[in-house]
PDB file of N, CA, C and O in Angstrom:
ATOM      1  N   MET A   1      12.289   7.557  -0.252  1.00  0.00           N
ATOM      2  CA  MET A   1      11.339   7.053  -1.219  1.00  0.00           C
ATOM      3  C   MET A   1       9.934   7.511  -0.804  1.00  0.00           C
ATOM      4  O   MET A   1       9.606   7.528   0.383  1.00  0.00           O
ATOM      5  N   SER A   2       9.133   7.871  -1.764  1.00  0.00           N
ATOM      6  CA  SER A   2       7.782   8.348  -1.482  1.00  0.00           C
ATOM      7  C   SER A   2       6.879   7.177  -1.064  1.00  0.00           C
ATOM      8  O   SER A   2       7.181   6.014  -1.334  1.00  0.00           O
ATOM      9  N   TYR A   3       5.770   7.513  -0.401  1.00  0.00           N
ATOM     10  CA  TYR A   3       4.880   6.457   0.077  1.00  0.00           C
ATOM     11  C   TYR A   3       4.290   5.646  -1.085  1.00  0.00           C
ATOM     12  O   TYR A   3       4.106   4.435  -0.962  1.00  0.00           O
ATOM     13  N   GLY A   4       3.998   6.297  -2.193  1.00  0.00           N
ATOM     14  CA  GLY A   4       3.449   5.588  -3.353  1.00  0.00           C
ATOM     15  C   GLY A   4       4.428   4.568  -3.903  1.00  0.00           C
ATOM     16  O   GLY A   4       4.054   3.435  -4.205  1.00  0.00           O
ATOM     17  N   LYS A   5       5.679   4.974  -4.030  1.00  0.00           N
ATOM     18  CA  LYS A   5       6.711   4.059  -4.531  1.00  0.00           C
ATOM     19  C   LYS A   5       6.957   2.931  -3.534  1.00  0.00           C
ATOM     20  O   LYS A   5       7.229   1.796  -3.924  1.00  0.00           O
ATOM     21  N   THR A   6       6.859   3.251  -2.246  1.00  0.00           N
ATOM     22  CA  THR A   6       7.067   2.242  -1.213  1.00  0.00           C
ATOM     23  C   THR A   6       5.973   1.182  -1.273  1.00  0.00           C
ATOM     24  O   THR A   6       6.262  -0.012  -1.198  1.00  0.00           O
ATOM     25  N   ILE A   7       4.721   1.612  -1.407  1.00  0.00           N
ATOM     26  CA  ILE A   7       3.615   0.661  -1.515  1.00  0.00           C
ATOM     27  C   ILE A   7       3.821  -0.243  -2.726  1.00  0.00           C
ATOM     28  O   ILE A   7       3.693  -1.463  -2.627  1.00  0.00           O
ATOM     29  N   LYS A   8       4.136   0.355  -3.854  1.00  0.00           N
ATOM     30  CA  LYS A   8       4.332  -0.420  -5.078  1.00  0.00           C
ATOM     31  C   LYS A   8       5.511  -1.374  -4.944  1.00  0.00           C
ATOM     32  O   LYS A   8       5.428  -2.521  -5.381  1.00  0.00           O
ATOM     33  N   LYS A   9       6.599  -0.920  -4.353  1.00  0.00           N
ATOM     34  CA  LYS A   9       7.793  -1.752  -4.172  1.00  0.00           C
ATOM     35  C   LYS A   9       7.453  -3.015  -3.384  1.00  0.00           C
ATOM     36  O   LYS A   9       7.769  -4.123  -3.818  1.00  0.00           O
ATOM     37  N   TYR A  10       6.812  -2.849  -2.231  1.00  0.00           N
ATOM     38  CA  TYR A  10       6.476  -4.007  -1.406  1.00  0.00           C
ATOM     39  C   TYR A  10       5.424  -4.879  -2.072  1.00  0.00           C
ATOM     40  O   TYR A  10       5.468  -6.102  -1.939  1.00  0.00           O
ATOM     41  N   ARG A  11       4.484  -4.282  -2.779  1.00  0.00           N
ATOM     42  CA  ARG A  11       3.464  -5.058  -3.478  1.00  0.00           C
ATOM     43  C   ARG A  11       4.113  -5.944  -4.538  1.00  0.00           C
ATOM     44  O   ARG A  11       3.792  -7.128  -4.648  1.00  0.00           O
ATOM     45  N   LEU A  12       5.024  -5.367  -5.313  1.00  0.00           N
ATOM     46  CA  LEU A  12       5.695  -6.143  -6.362  1.00  0.00           C
ATOM     47  C   LEU A  12       6.634  -7.194  -5.781  1.00  0.00           C
ATOM     48  O   LEU A  12       6.757  -8.284  -6.339  1.00  0.00           O
ATOM     49  N   GLU A  13       7.301  -6.881  -4.666  1.00  0.00           N
ATOM     50  CA  GLU A  13       8.171  -7.869  -4.011  1.00  0.00           C
ATOM     51  C   GLU A  13       7.374  -9.096  -3.581  1.00  0.00           C
ATOM     52  O   GLU A  13       7.889 -10.214  -3.567  1.00  0.00           O
ATOM     53  N   ARG A  14       6.108  -8.870  -3.232  1.00  0.00           N
ATOM     54  CA  ARG A  14       5.253  -9.967  -2.805  1.00  0.00           C
ATOM     55  C   ARG A  14       4.457 -10.569  -3.963  1.00  0.00           C
ATOM     56  O   ARG A  14       3.574 -11.404  -3.771  1.00  0.00           O
ATOM     57  N   LYS A  15       4.805 -10.112  -5.180  1.00  0.00           N
ATOM     58  CA  LYS A  15       4.179 -10.622  -6.406  1.00  0.00           C
ATOM     59  C   LYS A  15       2.655 -10.531  -6.348  1.00  0.00           C
ATOM     60  O   LYS A  15       1.940 -11.475  -6.683  1.00  0.00           O
ATOM     61  N   MET A  16       2.184  -9.363  -5.912  1.00  0.00           N
ATOM     62  CA  MET A  16       0.750  -9.114  -5.810  1.00  0.00           C
ATOM     63  C   MET A  16       0.323  -8.093  -6.856  1.00  0.00           C
ATOM     64  O   MET A  16       1.075  -7.176  -7.188  1.00  0.00           O
ATOM     65  N   THR A  17      -0.881  -8.261  -7.366  1.00  0.00           N
ATOM     66  CA  THR A  17      -1.460  -7.238  -8.229  1.00  0.00           C
ATOM     67  C   THR A  17      -2.131  -6.192  -7.338  1.00  0.00           C
ATOM     68  O   THR A  17      -2.286  -6.395  -6.134  1.00  0.00           O
ATOM     69  N   GLN A  18      -2.523  -5.080  -7.940  1.00  0.00           N
ATOM     70  CA  GLN A  18      -3.256  -4.070  -7.185  1.00  0.00           C
ATOM     71  C   GLN A  18      -4.579  -4.649  -6.686  1.00  0.00           C
ATOM     72  O   GLN A  18      -5.019  -4.330  -5.582  1.00  0.00           O
ATOM     73  N   VAL A  19      -5.202  -5.486  -7.482  1.00  0.00           N
ATOM     74  CA  VAL A  19      -6.475  -6.108  -7.088  1.00  0.00           C
ATOM     75  C   VAL A  19      -6.275  -7.015  -5.880  1.00  0.00           C
ATOM     76  O   VAL A  19      -7.085  -7.001  -4.953  1.00  0.00           O
ATOM     77  N   GLU A  20      -5.212  -7.799  -5.883  1.00  0.00           N
ATOM     78  CA  GLU A  20      -4.934  -8.702  -4.759  1.00  0.00           C
ATOM     79  C   GLU A  20      -4.654  -7.918  -3.484  1.00  0.00           C
ATOM     80  O   GLU A  20      -5.167  -8.254  -2.417  1.00  0.00           O
ATOM     81  N   LEU A  21      -3.840  -6.873  -3.599  1.00  0.00           N
ATOM     82  CA  LEU A  21      -3.546  -6.048  -2.427  1.00  0.00           C
ATOM     83  C   LEU A  21      -4.825  -5.392  -1.919  1.00  0.00           C
ATOM     84  O   LEU A  21      -5.063  -5.346  -0.712  1.00  0.00           O
ATOM     85  N   ALA A  22      -5.630  -4.894  -2.816  1.00  0.00           N
ATOM     86  CA  ALA A  22      -6.882  -4.241  -2.428  1.00  0.00           C
ATOM     87  C   ALA A  22      -7.769  -5.197  -1.640  1.00  0.00           C
ATOM     88  O   ALA A  22      -8.329  -4.821  -0.610  1.00  0.00           O
ATOM     89  N   LYS A  23      -7.898  -6.429  -2.118  1.00  0.00           N
ATOM     90  CA  LYS A  23      -8.731  -7.416  -1.424  1.00  0.00           C
ATOM     91  C   LYS A  23      -8.186  -7.720  -0.035  1.00  0.00           C
ATOM     92  O   LYS A  23      -8.946  -7.791   0.930  1.00  0.00           O
ATOM     93  N   LYS A  24      -6.871  -7.898   0.068  1.00  0.00           N
ATOM     94  CA  LYS A  24      -6.256  -8.200   1.369  1.00  0.00           C
ATOM     95  C   LYS A  24      -6.395  -7.049   2.354  1.00  0.00           C
ATOM     96  O   LYS A  24      -6.526  -7.264   3.559  1.00  0.00           O
ATOM     97  N   ALA A  25      -6.365  -5.816   1.830  1.00  0.00           N
ATOM     98  CA  ALA A  25      -6.423  -4.638   2.699  1.00  0.00           C
ATOM     99  C   ALA A  25      -7.845  -4.121   2.900  1.00  0.00           C
ATOM    100  O   ALA A  25      -8.065  -3.205   3.693  1.00  0.00           O
ATOM    101  N   GLY A  26      -8.806  -4.698   2.190  1.00  0.00           N
ATOM    102  CA  GLY A  26     -10.180  -4.234   2.312  1.00  0.00           C
ATOM    103  C   GLY A  26     -10.407  -2.885   1.635  1.00  0.00           C
ATOM    104  O   GLY A  26     -11.214  -2.075   2.090  1.00  0.00           O
ATOM    105  N   LEU A  27      -9.683  -2.661   0.543  1.00  0.00           N
ATOM    106  CA  LEU A  27      -9.789  -1.416  -0.218  1.00  0.00           C
ATOM    107  C   LEU A  27     -10.171  -1.752  -1.651  1.00  0.00           C
ATOM    108  O   LEU A  27     -10.398  -2.917  -1.975  1.00  0.00           O
ATOM    109  N   THR A  28     -10.244  -0.749  -2.504  1.00  0.00           N
ATOM    110  CA  THR A  28     -10.503  -1.002  -3.919  1.00  0.00           C
ATOM    111  C   THR A  28      -9.198  -0.896  -4.697  1.00  0.00           C
ATOM    112  O   THR A  28      -8.250  -0.246  -4.257  1.00  0.00           O
ATOM    113  N   ASP A  29      -9.163  -1.543  -5.858  1.00  0.00           N
ATOM    114  CA  ASP A  29      -7.967  -1.459  -6.685  1.00  0.00           C
ATOM    115  C   ASP A  29      -7.758  -0.028  -7.186  1.00  0.00           C
ATOM    116  O   ASP A  29      -6.621   0.393  -7.395  1.00  0.00           O
ATOM    117  N   VAL A  30      -8.839   0.715  -7.379  1.00  0.00           N
ATOM    118  CA  VAL A  30      -8.718   2.118  -7.793  1.00  0.00           C
ATOM    119  C   VAL A  30      -8.026   2.924  -6.689  1.00  0.00           C
ATOM    120  O   VAL A  30      -7.187   3.778  -6.975  1.00  0.00           O
ATOM    121  N   TRP A  31      -8.375   2.652  -5.440  1.00  0.00           N
ATOM    122  CA  TRP A  31      -7.760   3.348  -4.311  1.00  0.00           C
ATOM    123  C   TRP A  31      -6.264   3.030  -4.246  1.00  0.00           C
ATOM    124  O   TRP A  31      -5.450   3.922  -4.009  1.00  0.00           O
ATOM    125  N   ILE A  32      -5.903   1.765  -4.455  1.00  0.00           N
ATOM    126  CA  ILE A  32      -4.489   1.376  -4.469  1.00  0.00           C
ATOM    127  C   ILE A  32      -3.763   2.137  -5.568  1.00  0.00           C
ATOM    128  O   ILE A  32      -2.659   2.636  -5.350  1.00  0.00           O
ATOM    129  N   SER A  33      -4.362   2.231  -6.735  1.00  0.00           N
ATOM    130  CA  SER A  33      -3.763   2.979  -7.842  1.00  0.00           C
ATOM    131  C   SER A  33      -3.567   4.447  -7.472  1.00  0.00           C
ATOM    132  O   SER A  33      -2.516   5.026  -7.749  1.00  0.00           O
ATOM    133  N   HIS A  34      -4.572   5.041  -6.852  1.00  0.00           N
ATOM    134  CA  HIS A  34      -4.456   6.442  -6.429  1.00  0.00           C
ATOM    135  C   HIS A  34      -3.319   6.617  -5.419  1.00  0.00           C
ATOM    136  O   HIS A  34      -2.583   7.603  -5.475  1.00  0.00           O
ATOM    137  N   LEU A  35      -3.178   5.670  -4.507  1.00  0.00           N
ATOM    138  CA  LEU A  35      -2.102   5.754  -3.516  1.00  0.00           C
ATOM    139  C   LEU A  35      -0.738   5.599  -4.179  1.00  0.00           C
ATOM    140  O   LEU A  35       0.177   6.378  -3.907  1.00  0.00           O
ATOM    141  N   GLU A  36      -0.597   4.605  -5.041  1.00  0.00           N
ATOM    142  CA  GLU A  36       0.698   4.367  -5.693  1.00  0.00           C
ATOM    143  C   GLU A  36       1.100   5.535  -6.592  1.00  0.00           C
ATOM    144  O   GLU A  36       2.286   5.829  -6.743  1.00  0.00           O
ATOM    145  N   ASN A  37       0.123   6.191  -7.179  1.00  0.00           N
ATOM    146  CA  ASN A  37       0.405   7.335  -8.046  1.00  0.00           C
ATOM    147  C   ASN A  37       0.354   8.663  -7.299  1.00  0.00           C
ATOM    148  O   ASN A  37       0.450   9.736  -7.895  1.00  0.00           O
ATOM    149  N   GLU A  38       0.202   8.566  -5.995  1.00  0.00           N
ATOM    150  CA  GLU A  38       0.206   9.714  -5.079  1.00  0.00           C
ATOM    151  C   GLU A  38      -0.838  10.774  -5.409  1.00  0.00           C
ATOM    152  O   GLU A  38      -0.606  11.974  -5.258  1.00  0.00           O
ATOM    153  N   ARG A  39      -1.984  10.300  -5.860  1.00  0.00           N
ATOM    154  CA  ARG A  39      -3.127  11.195  -6.058  1.00  0.00           C
ATOM    155  C   ARG A  39      -3.917  11.336  -4.771  1.00  0.00           C
ATOM    156  O   ARG A  39      -4.704  12.268  -4.609  1.00  0.00           O
ATOM    157  N   ARG A  40      -3.700  10.402  -3.856  1.00  0.00           N
ATOM    158  CA  ARG A  40      -4.328  10.418  -2.536  1.00  0.00           C
ATOM    159  C   ARG A  40      -3.281  10.027  -1.504  1.00  0.00           C
ATOM    160  O   ARG A  40      -2.310   9.335  -1.808  1.00  0.00           O
ATOM    161  N   LYS A  41      -3.501  10.488  -0.270  1.00  0.00           N
ATOM    162  CA  LYS A  41      -2.634  10.101   0.839  1.00  0.00           C
ATOM    163  C   LYS A  41      -3.418   9.176   1.761  1.00  0.00           C
ATOM    164  O   LYS A  41      -4.601   9.404   2.016  1.00  0.00           O
ATOM    165  N   PRO A  42      -2.763   8.133   2.260  1.00  0.00           N
ATOM    166  CA  PRO A  42      -3.481   7.203   3.135  1.00  0.00           C
ATOM    167  C   PRO A  42      -3.692   7.788   4.531  1.00  0.00           C
ATOM    168  O   PRO A  42      -2.811   8.445   5.085  1.00  0.00           O
ATOM    169  N   SER A  43      -4.867   7.536   5.079  1.00  0.00           N
ATOM    170  CA  SER A  43      -5.104   7.869   6.480  1.00  0.00           C
ATOM    171  C   SER A  43      -4.326   6.864   7.328  1.00  0.00           C
ATOM    172  O   SER A  43      -3.807   5.880   6.802  1.00  0.00           O
ATOM    173  N   LEU A  44      -4.244   7.100   8.605  1.00  0.00           N
ATOM    174  CA  LEU A  44      -3.559   6.154   9.488  1.00  0.00           C
ATOM    175  C   LEU A  44      -4.247   4.793   9.427  1.00  0.00           C
ATOM    176  O   LEU A  44      -3.577   3.760   9.389  1.00  0.00           O
ATOM    177  N   LYS A  45      -5.567   4.786   9.418  1.00  0.00           N
ATOM    178  CA  LYS A  45      -6.325   3.538   9.344  1.00  0.00           C
ATOM    179  C   LYS A  45      -5.993   2.772   8.060  1.00  0.00           C
ATOM    180  O   LYS A  45      -5.797   1.557   8.091  1.00  0.00           O
ATOM    181  N   THR A  46      -5.931   3.478   6.946  1.00  0.00           N
ATOM    182  CA  THR A  46      -5.594   2.850   5.667  1.00  0.00           C
ATOM    183  C   THR A  46      -4.148   2.375   5.661  1.00  0.00           C
ATOM    184  O   THR A  46      -3.854   1.296   5.147  1.00  0.00           O
ATOM    185  N   ALA A  47      -3.247   3.164   6.222  1.00  0.00           N
ATOM    186  CA  ALA A  47      -1.830   2.775   6.291  1.00  0.00           C
ATOM    187  C   ALA A  47      -1.661   1.489   7.088  1.00  0.00           C
ATOM    188  O   ALA A  47      -0.864   0.627   6.718  1.00  0.00           O
ATOM    189  N   ILE A  48      -2.402   1.357   8.170  1.00  0.00           N
ATOM    190  CA  ILE A  48      -2.341   0.135   8.981  1.00  0.00           C
ATOM    191  C   ILE A  48      -2.840  -1.059   8.174  1.00  0.00           C
ATOM    192  O   ILE A  48      -2.236  -2.131   8.215  1.00  0.00           O
ATOM    193  N   LYS A  49      -3.937  -0.883   7.442  1.00  0.00           N
ATOM    194  CA  LYS A  49      -4.472  -1.965   6.601  1.00  0.00           C
ATOM    195  C   LYS A  49      -3.449  -2.378   5.546  1.00  0.00           C
ATOM    196  O   LYS A  49      -3.247  -3.568   5.303  1.00  0.00           O
ATOM    197  N   LEU A  50      -2.805  -1.391   4.920  1.00  0.00           N
ATOM    198  CA  LEU A  50      -1.804  -1.687   3.893  1.00  0.00           C
ATOM    199  C   LEU A  50      -0.604  -2.416   4.487  1.00  0.00           C
ATOM    200  O   LEU A  50      -0.138  -3.411   3.931  1.00  0.00           O
ATOM    201  N   ALA A  51      -0.111  -1.922   5.606  1.00  0.00           N
ATOM    202  CA  ALA A  51       1.041  -2.554   6.254  1.00  0.00           C
ATOM    203  C   ALA A  51       0.714  -3.997   6.621  1.00  0.00           C
ATOM    204  O   ALA A  51       1.529  -4.893   6.400  1.00  0.00           O
ATOM    205  N   ASP A  52      -0.471  -4.226   7.181  1.00  0.00           N
ATOM    206  CA  ASP A  52      -0.870  -5.592   7.532  1.00  0.00           C
ATOM    207  C   ASP A  52      -0.964  -6.474   6.293  1.00  0.00           C
ATOM    208  O   ASP A  52      -0.499  -7.614   6.307  1.00  0.00           O
ATOM    209  N   ALA A  53      -1.558  -5.962   5.231  1.00  0.00           N
ATOM    210  CA  ALA A  53      -1.717  -6.742   4.001  1.00  0.00           C
ATOM    211  C   ALA A  53      -0.377  -7.058   3.346  1.00  0.00           C
ATOM    212  O   ALA A  53      -0.216  -8.109   2.726  1.00  0.00           O
ATOM    213  N   LEU A  54       0.583  -6.144   3.484  1.00  0.00           N
ATOM    214  CA  LEU A  54       1.901  -6.334   2.885  1.00  0.00           C
ATOM    215  C   LEU A  54       2.889  -7.027   3.829  1.00  0.00           C
ATOM    216  O   LEU A  54       4.030  -7.303   3.459  1.00  0.00           O
ATOM    217  N   LEU A  55       2.429  -7.302   5.057  1.00  0.00           N
ATOM    218  CA  LEU A  55       3.264  -7.943   6.088  1.00  0.00           C
ATOM    219  C   LEU A  55       4.513  -7.116   6.395  1.00  0.00           C
ATOM    220  O   LEU A  55       5.621  -7.644   6.486  1.00  0.00           O
ATOM    221  N   ILE A  56       4.307  -5.814   6.551  1.00  0.00           N
ATOM    222  CA  ILE A  56       5.397  -4.898   6.900  1.00  0.00           C
ATOM    223  C   ILE A  56       4.945  -4.025   8.074  1.00  0.00           C
ATOM    224  O   ILE A  56       3.775  -4.041   8.458  1.00  0.00           O
ATOM    225  N   THR A  57       5.872  -3.278   8.629  1.00  0.00           N
ATOM    226  CA  THR A  57       5.543  -2.352   9.708  1.00  0.00           C
ATOM    227  C   THR A  57       5.156  -0.992   9.139  1.00  0.00           C
ATOM    228  O   THR A  57       5.399  -0.709   7.966  1.00  0.00           O
ATOM    229  N   LEU A  58       4.563  -0.169   9.964  1.00  0.00           N
ATOM    230  CA  LEU A  58       4.260   1.202   9.538  1.00  0.00           C
ATOM    231  C   LEU A  58       5.550   1.953   9.239  1.00  0.00           C
ATOM    232  O   LEU A  58       5.580   2.789   8.337  1.00  0.00           O
ATOM    233  N   ASP A  59       6.614   1.668   9.979  1.00  0.00           N
ATOM    234  CA  ASP A  59       7.906   2.296   9.696  1.00  0.00           C
ATOM    235  C   ASP A  59       8.380   1.924   8.295  1.00  0.00           C
ATOM    236  O   ASP A  59       8.872   2.782   7.562  1.00  0.00           O
ATOM    237  N   ASP A  60       8.240   0.661   7.917  1.00  0.00           N
ATOM    238  CA  ASP A  60       8.607   0.232   6.567  1.00  0.00           C
ATOM    239  C   ASP A  60       7.780   0.990   5.530  1.00  0.00           C
ATOM    240  O   ASP A  60       8.307   1.469   4.526  1.00  0.00           O
ATOM    241  N   LEU A  61       6.492   1.089   5.788  1.00  0.00           N
ATOM    242  CA  LEU A  61       5.597   1.777   4.861  1.00  0.00           C
ATOM    243  C   LEU A  61       5.960   3.257   4.727  1.00  0.00           C
ATOM    244  O   LEU A  61       5.823   3.854   3.659  1.00  0.00           O
ATOM    245  N   ALA A  62       6.422   3.828   5.833  1.00  0.00           N
ATOM    246  CA  ALA A  62       6.819   5.241   5.826  1.00  0.00           C
ATOM    247  C   ALA A  62       8.219   5.438   5.242  1.00  0.00           C
ATOM    248  O   ALA A  62       8.679   6.571   5.098  1.00  0.00           O
ATOM    249  N   GLY A  63       8.892   4.342   4.909  1.00  0.00           N
ATOM    250  CA  GLY A  63      10.222   4.449   4.322  1.00  0.00           C
ATOM    251  C   GLY A  63      11.315   4.707   5.331  1.00  0.00           C
ATOM    252  O   GLY A  63      12.368   5.249   4.995  1.00  0.00           O
ATOM    253  N   ARG A  64      11.067   4.319   6.566  1.00  0.00           N
ATOM    254  CA  ARG A  64      12.056   4.516   7.624  1.00  0.00           C
ATOM    255  C   ARG A  64      12.996   3.337   7.718  1.00  0.00           C
ATOM    256  O   ARG A  64      13.897   3.331   8.557  1.00  0.00           O
TER     257      ARG A  64
END
């Protein structure tokens, strides 16, 4: 599964909107949209923020 689909999958499992995830991760909702639609790739720093906000590991985020 691609990283964008993985982010969206975990976000929806946690019943979060893009705005809610963005606030928890310290990002913007536009950035979350870009990541989910794979218009941008997350840096390691951003991936860590996303994993923490989604309560998952980096391995989970990477689809491992």
